[in-house]
Kinemage of the C-alpha trace (Angstrom):
@kinemage 1
@onewidth
@group {chain A} dominant
@subgroup {mainchain}
@vectorlist {calphas} color= white
{ca met a 1} P -11.882 10.506 9.815
{ca ala a 2} L -9.801 8.888 6.572
{ca arg a 3} L -12.916 7.517 5.521
{ca arg a 4} L -14.990 10.764 5.610
{ca leu a 5} L -11.988 12.660 4.062
{ca leu a 6} L -11.864 10.135 0.895
{ca glu a 7} L -15.479 10.330 0.431
{ca leu a 8} L -15.408 14.183 0.566
{ca ile a 9} L -12.463 14.395 -1.929
{ca asp a 10} L -14.272 12.274 -4.391
{ca gln a 11} L -17.406 14.418 -4.555
{ca glu a 12} L -17.939 16.440 -7.372
{ca gly a 13} L -17.385 20.312 -6.959
{ca met a 14} L -15.518 19.439 -3.734
{ca his a 15} L -14.499 22.483 -2.167
{ca leu a 16} L -10.794 22.782 -0.387
{ca arg a 17} L -12.757 24.540 2.510
{ca glu a 18} L -14.863 21.668 3.056
{ca val a 19} L -11.744 19.403 3.271
{ca ser a 20} L -9.666 21.814 5.780
{ca arg a 21} L -12.718 22.096 7.910
{ca leu a 22} L -13.108 18.362 8.204
{ca leu a 23} L -9.470 17.914 8.941
{ca ala a 24} L -9.657 20.822 11.297
{ca thr a 25} L -11.593 18.461 13.649
{ca asp a 26} L -8.569 16.225 14.174
{ca ala a 27} L -5.418 18.114 14.586
{ca ala a 28} L -3.423 15.303 15.321
{ca phe a 29} L -4.215 13.246 11.806
{ca ser a 30} L -4.237 16.884 9.809
{ca ser a 31} L -0.562 17.384 11.242
{ca gln a 32} L 0.531 13.471 10.167
{ca val a 33} L -0.926 14.469 6.939
{ca leu a 34} L 1.009 17.596 6.312
{ca arg a 35} L 4.176 16.229 7.437
{ca val a 36} L 3.760 13.260 5.030
{ca ala a 37} L 2.865 15.787 2.122
{ca asn a 38} L 6.073 17.609 2.731
{ca ser a 39} L 8.064 14.249 2.809
{ca ala a 40} L 6.759 14.040 -0.530
{ca leu a 41} L 7.648 17.383 -1.946
{ca leu a 42} L 11.179 17.125 -1.512
{ca gly a 43} L 12.943 19.793 -3.154
{ca ser a 44} L 9.876 21.988 -3.002
{ca arg a 45} L 10.871 25.460 -2.180
{ca tyr a 46} L 7.915 26.136 -0.102
{ca glu a 47} L 6.845 24.203 3.078
{ca val a 48} L 2.908 22.850 2.763
{ca thr a 49} L 1.251 24.326 5.602
{ca ser a 50} L -2.419 23.831 4.867
{ca ile a 51} L -4.649 21.101 3.567
{ca gln a 52} L -5.292 23.332 0.714
{ca arg a 53} L -1.775 23.947 -0.347
{ca ala a 54} L -1.539 20.311 -0.027
{ca leu a 55} L -4.155 19.677 -2.300
{ca ser a 56} L -2.913 22.383 -4.714
{ca ala a 57} L 0.848 21.149 -4.739
{ca leu a 58} L 0.085 17.317 -4.683
{ca gly a 59} L -3.362 17.249 -6.419
{ca val a 60} L -6.441 15.052 -5.280
{ca asn a 61} L -5.146 11.653 -6.151
{ca arg a 62} L -1.701 12.164 -4.563
{ca leu a 63} L -3.553 13.711 -1.169
{ca arg a 64} L -5.888 10.553 -1.258
{ca ala a 65} L -2.706 7.865 -1.052
{ca leu a 66} L -0.981 10.062 1.554
{ca val a 67} L -4.607 10.009 3.767
{ca val a 68} L -4.722 6.221 3.268
{ca thr a 69} L -0.897 5.935 4.496
{ca val a 70} L -1.542 7.978 7.622
{ca ala a 71} L -4.904 5.983 8.257
{ca leu a 72} L -3.162 2.623 7.693
{ca lys a 73} L -0.341 3.335 9.956
{ca asn a 74} L -2.219 4.602 12.546
{ca tyr a 75} L -4.465 1.830 12.613
{ca ile a 76} L -1.615 -0.404 12.955
{ca gly a 77} L -0.160 1.512 15.589
{ca his a 78} L -3.586 1.103 17.498
{ca gln a 79} L -2.941 -2.533 17.808
{ca arg a 80} L -0.393 -4.397 20.000
{ca asp a 81} L 2.880 -3.316 18.385
{ca thr a 82} L 4.552 -6.752 17.176
{ca val a 83} L 7.452 -7.453 14.802
{ca phe a 84} L 4.639 -9.002 12.625
{ca leu a 85} L 2.571 -5.849 12.225
{ca arg a 86} L 5.628 -4.320 11.296
{ca arg a 87} L 6.269 -6.740 8.749
{ca cys a 88} L 2.731 -6.378 7.305
{ca trp a 89} L 3.230 -2.486 7.431
{ca arg a 90} L 6.706 -2.544 5.566
{ca his a 91} L 5.277 -4.938 3.148
{ca asn a 92} L 2.605 -2.881 2.139
{ca leu a 93} L 4.498 0.533 2.093
{ca gly a 94} L 7.130 -1.483 -0.054
{ca thr a 95} L 4.524 -2.467 -2.288
{ca ala a 96} L 2.578 0.827 -2.825
{ca leu a 97} L 6.216 2.387 -3.444
{ca trp a 98} L 7.107 -0.315 -5.996
{ca cys a 99} L 3.320 0.218 -7.508
{ca glu a 100} L 4.507 3.987 -7.752
{ca thr a 101} L 7.662 2.984 -9.439
{ca leu a 102} L 6.104 0.455 -12.059
{ca ala a 103} L 2.831 2.098 -12.507
{ca asn a 104} L 3.482 3.497 -15.981
{ca cys a 105} L 4.580 0.127 -17.381
{ca cys a 106} L 0.735 -0.756 -16.699
{ca asn a 107} L -0.825 2.237 -17.942
{ca val a 108} L -2.039 2.969 -14.303
{ca glu a 109} L -2.132 6.587 -12.581
{ca pro a 110} L 0.853 6.465 -9.878
{ca pro a 111} L -1.266 7.535 -7.193
{ca val a 112} L -4.006 4.739 -7.818
{ca gly a 113} L -1.153 2.163 -8.145
{ca tyr a 114} L 0.231 3.468 -4.780
{ca ala a 115} L -3.080 3.249 -2.763
{ca ala a 116} L -4.043 -0.134 -4.407
{ca gly a 117} L -0.631 -1.401 -3.161
{ca leu a 118} L -0.617 0.159 0.404
{ca leu a 119} L -4.104 -1.675 0.864
{ca his a 120} L -3.557 -5.005 -0.984
{ca asp a 121} L -2.888 -6.837 2.094
{ca val a 122} L -4.942 -5.535 4.775
{ca gly a 123} L -6.502 -8.770 5.510
{ca arg a 124} L -2.796 -9.808 6.870
{ca ile a 125} L -3.338 -7.080 9.396
{ca ala a 126} L -6.967 -7.970 10.120
{ca leu a 127} L -5.869 -11.835 10.968
{ca leu a 128} L -2.919 -10.329 13.279
{ca thr a 129} L -5.588 -8.590 15.108
{ca leu a 130} L -8.127 -11.136 15.375
{ca phe a 131} L -5.709 -13.946 16.245
{ca pro a 132} L -2.461 -12.246 17.317
{ca his a 133} L -0.654 -15.343 18.616
{ca asp a 134} L -1.819 -17.836 16.336
{ca tyr a 135} L -1.596 -16.052 12.994
{ca ala a 136} L 1.907 -14.681 14.419
{ca val a 137} L 2.952 -18.338 14.716
{ca phe a 138} L 1.899 -19.003 11.058
{ca val a 139} L 3.999 -15.948 9.855
{ca ser a 140} L 6.855 -17.104 11.727
{ca asp a 141} L 6.926 -20.561 10.313
{ca ser a 142} L 6.193 -19.611 6.928
{ca ile a 143} L 9.581 -17.393 7.090
{ca lys a 144} L 11.492 -20.546 8.405
{ca gly a 145} L 10.204 -22.717 5.301
{ca gly a 146} L 6.834 -23.686 6.391
{ca pro a 147} L 3.415 -23.417 4.273
{ca ser a 148} L 2.474 -19.841 3.436
{ca asp a 149} L -0.434 -20.286 0.934
{ca leu a 150} L -4.087 -19.222 0.904
{ca glu a 151} L -5.334 -22.754 1.527
{ca thr a 152} L -3.488 -23.208 4.455
{ca glu a 153} L -4.746 -20.059 5.939
{ca arg a 154} L -8.189 -21.091 5.298
{ca lys a 155} L -7.522 -24.309 7.179
{ca leu a 156} L -6.281 -22.628 10.063
{ca phe a 157} L -8.484 -19.400 10.239
{ca asp a 158} L -11.669 -20.359 8.215
{ca ala a 159} L -10.818 -17.778 5.737
{ca asp a 160} L -7.458 -16.697 4.150
{ca his a 161} L -6.306 -12.897 4.267
{ca cys a 162} L -7.763 -12.409 0.768
{ca gln a 163} L -11.396 -13.274 1.273
{ca ile a 164} L -11.072 -11.156 4.948
{ca gly a 165} L -9.241 -8.083 3.225
{ca tyr a 166} L -12.100 -7.978 0.585
{ca his a 167} L -14.997 -8.093 3.155
{ca leu a 168} L -13.351 -5.300 4.878
{ca ser a 169} L -13.017 -3.329 1.671
{ca glu a 170} L -16.658 -3.860 0.905
{ca ser a 171} L -17.520 -2.407 4.597
{ca trp a 172} L -15.154 0.151 4.153
{ca asn a 173} L -16.628 1.205 0.782
{ca phe a 174} L -13.345 1.193 -0.833
{ca pro a 175} L -13.500 1.698 -4.795
{ca leu a 176} L -14.099 -1.606 -6.946
{ca ala a 177} L -10.690 -1.751 -8.595
{ca ile a 178} L -9.132 -1.610 -5.172
{ca ser a 179} L -11.602 -4.169 -3.542
{ca asp a 180} L -10.722 -6.316 -6.875
{ca val a 181} L -6.854 -6.480 -6.172
{ca ile a 182} L -7.226 -7.278 -2.266
{ca ala a 183} L -9.348 -10.013 -3.433
{ca his a 184} L -7.758 -11.497 -6.154
{ca his a 185} L -3.976 -10.347 -6.013
{ca his a 186} L -2.709 -14.047 -5.480
{ca asp a 187} L -4.395 -15.121 -8.548
{ca ala a 188} L -2.709 -16.220 -11.753
{ca ala a 189} L -2.615 -13.645 -14.309
{ca gly a 190} L -4.345 -14.211 -17.604
{ca pro a 191} L -5.240 -12.416 -20.771
{ca gly a 192} L -8.275 -10.639 -18.860
{ca thr a 193} L -6.688 -9.547 -15.695
{ca pro a 194} L -6.957 -6.076 -14.918
{ca ala a 195} L -4.105 -3.718 -15.166
{ca leu a 196} L -4.118 -2.649 -11.664
{ca arg a 197} L -4.038 -6.208 -10.169
{ca leu a 198} L -0.974 -7.052 -12.693
{ca leu a 199} L 0.858 -3.917 -11.363
{ca val a 200} L 0.173 -4.790 -7.745
{ca his a 201} L 1.263 -8.699 -8.157
{ca ala a 202} L 4.643 -7.471 -9.689
{ca ala a 203} L 5.057 -4.662 -7.050
{ca cys a 204} L 4.550 -7.304 -4.619
{ca ile a 205} L 6.938 -9.432 -5.887
{ca ala a 206} L 9.421 -6.773 -5.939
{ca ala a 207} L 8.693 -5.941 -2.699
{ca asn a 208} L 9.429 -9.206 -1.686
{ca met a 209} L 12.606 -9.477 -3.378
{ca ser a 210} L 13.902 -5.928 -2.096
{ca gly a 211} L 13.530 -6.653 1.460
{ca phe a 212} L 9.775 -5.699 2.339
{ca arg a 213} L 8.663 -9.490 2.963
{ca ala a 214} L 5.492 -9.896 5.072
{ca ala a 215} L 5.584 -13.884 5.026
{ca gly a 216} L 7.412 -16.701 3.210
{ca val a 217} L 11.072 -17.492 2.918
{ca glu a 218} L 13.520 -14.658 1.910
{ca cys a 219} L 14.160 -14.744 -2.098
{ca lys a 220} L 16.762 -13.212 -3.825
{ca trp a 221} L 16.207 -10.213 -6.392
{ca asp a 222} L 15.339 -11.605 -9.941
{ca glu a 223} L 15.229 -8.928 -12.557
{ca ala a 224} L 14.439 -11.388 -14.810
{ca arg a 225} L 11.185 -12.663 -12.861
{ca leu a 226} L 10.054 -9.146 -12.697
{ca met a 227} L 10.305 -8.404 -16.266
{ca glu a 228} L 8.063 -11.330 -16.612
{ca leu a 229} L 5.490 -9.802 -14.930
{ca leu a 230} L 5.363 -6.661 -16.811
{ca pro a 231} L 4.230 -5.685 -20.503
{ca pro a 232} L 7.357 -6.567 -22.315
{ca arg a 233} L 7.578 -3.186 -24.420
{ca asn a 234} L 7.040 -1.215 -21.411
{ca ala a 235} L 9.232 -2.686 -19.191
{ca arg a 236} L 12.258 -2.272 -21.399
{ca leu a 237} L 12.395 1.358 -20.820
{ca leu a 238} L 12.655 1.104 -16.876
{ca pro a 239} L 15.941 2.454 -15.544
{ca pro a 240} L 18.375 -0.368 -14.018
{ca ala a 241} L 17.506 -2.550 -10.804
{ca glu a 242} L 19.646 -0.634 -8.800
{ca val a 243} L 18.014 2.761 -9.635
{ca leu a 244} L 14.731 1.598 -8.967
{ca met a 245} L 15.628 -0.239 -5.610
{ca glu a 246} L 17.601 3.231 -4.195
{ca arg a 247} L 14.515 5.015 -5.121
{ca val a 248} L 11.918 2.827 -3.584
{ca ala a 249} L 14.241 2.846 -0.533
{ca ala a 250} L 14.714 6.355 -0.158
{ca ala a 251} L 10.915 7.034 -0.322
{ca phe a 252} L 10.382 4.543 2.167
{ca ser a 253} L 12.809 6.231 4.467
{ca glu a 254} L 11.151 9.496 4.015
{ca ile a 255} L 7.415 8.422 4.510
{ca glu a 256} L 8.865 6.605 7.851
{ca arg a 257} L 10.509 9.227 9.275
{ca ala a 258} L 7.618 11.643 8.344
{ca leu a 259} L 5.276 9.153 10.271
{ca leu a 260} L 7.430 9.091 13.712
C-alpha cells in the first residue's frame, strides 16, 4: 500500500482524489497516516480529517515522509517484537528527526532528509528478520563493547546491513538518492560526497549521542564532533544543542504517541 501510494504521489498530474481512493482501500493504514499527520500539525486550528486535507496542509513531500513512517513502523510491528527491533526503530526515527532538524545546514529539503534518515538502517531490520537470534546476539555484544563494524557483519552474515538495505531499496524502487544513503551511510566523507549522505551521516551520529542508538557502545553528547560533520558556515547558525535535543525528543514523542 505504501509503495503504491508513493508511486502515485510522485506521478505528474497526480489528483488528490486518486490518492484518497487508493487509501480508502485500507482504512487502518489511512487512519494511521492521518493520526501522524495531525501530530505533525500541532497547533493547527483545524483537525486533518482526510488525505486531501493532509496533502493541502502538509504538502506532497511531507505526506510522503509520513507514509513511509507508518509503513516502516507497521513492518517492524509485523515481525516478532524484540528489544532489538525497537532499538532499530528508535534509531531510524531519531535519525529522521535529526535529519529534519539539520537539513538546512546541508541545503537539503527537510522532508527528503527525514525520509532518507528513516530508511538509512533498513538493512538492520532485515538482518533481524532473517537471523532473529544471531543478529540480536551481534547487536547485544556490540552494546557491551564488542565489534559492530561492517566487516564483522559480513563475516557473520555474508553481507552487511548497508549491502542488504541497498538490495531492498533496489527491489522496492526507492529514489536513487535514498538508495545511495542506505548503501554508503558508513563511508568516510570526501569532497564529492552527496549532501544528503552527509546529512544522514551527521544525523545518525547525533541520534546515537542523544539516546537513539541501534548498536555499539553508548557515546556522550559531543557538539564539537557534530559541528565537524556539517558545513561550518551553516552550522554556526544552529540553535544551542539543548534546544535541538528538546525539539527532536518532543517530535519523537508525538510520532510515537500517534502510532500507538
